[in-house]
Phi, psi and omega in degrees: 000132179284159182297323176282096186294323179286333181296342180291339178301331180302325185286348180235039186296320183292321180293317178298320177297318180300312182297314182298316176303322181287322176299315180301315181294321181291336181276003177090016178293136185226023180278359171060223188300324179298314179294325177297318181291320178299317184294315179302311180300313181298310182302315181298314180292315184296317181288328177293321179293322177297317179293327182274337183279140182259072178058022177237044195311300189295334184269357183281156181296323181299324184284341173300316181292323177299315184293321176299316179296316180299320178297314183297316181296316182296317180296321176298316179293326172299317181287339179270004171097012177291149176280163177301326178294315176295325179292317178298316183298338181298311182280325181300317181291326176296318176296321180295318179296315179298321180295323179293318180290320178297322181295336175278335185265328186248113186274332185279121181308314183297315180293323177300313179299314183294324179298312179292327177294320181289321180293321179296321178299319182291309183291322179295323179294321178292329180297322176300315180295318181296323181300313180298313180295322177298312179299323178294319177296320178290327177292325175299318180293313180300315182296321176290323180292321179296321177299314182295320181292322179299320181292318182292326186273002177232063183282127175266122187249133171279112183277302174221175175305123177083001182231124174243153175230147178229098177283129181242128179234140181101187184291137182243093179259181183302316180296316178290328177296322174301312181296317178301315183287325176299315180297318182293315184295317180302316179297317181302312178298314182297321185266343185071026184284149180252350181233136177232125181252123175257117176260103184248027180291337179268010174264121184296322177204147180233121182282170185296321177296317175292319178301316180294321180295320181293320179292321179296321183292000000 
């Protein structure tokens, strides 16, 4: 048995992947081929880093690549609609699979305990990183959806030659007012219109700042 107890996992990569895939499947994962490819890439890079690192795992150059990949996978899972629990379970199940393999390879209780302790420290730290990346991915999706909804909810219509209309429905705050006016002004320029009609009958309330902005425009 080599001194690097965690490095031995690389020699049993296929077995570990089989166990990990089964744990994910039992947990209800349904992402199919994409998750399988992600898992293979992550496991290969992670285990290679363990094998090459001399007990200085987190500070090694190999682990920088693992961390970059982990952040990318977590962000992608966030954008694909995974829940925070499902995202966390991804690495938790990998840790469980590693522990199962280690328990078969290391017979001495003290060495097994130390190996699991180090494995937990590495993966727990990575889980914090993945959570941050996951939330960033979800925030990007929400931001994009807000922009798309804003565009859909502010349609500028050409009524007649030289006349455009903008019906507004829903809450009109300062941020949305800015978007509305930019869309309207762009359409006026594009169509060469001299008259613009704003229909705010579908707006439940207009605060003084928004009212002032509309009048200035």
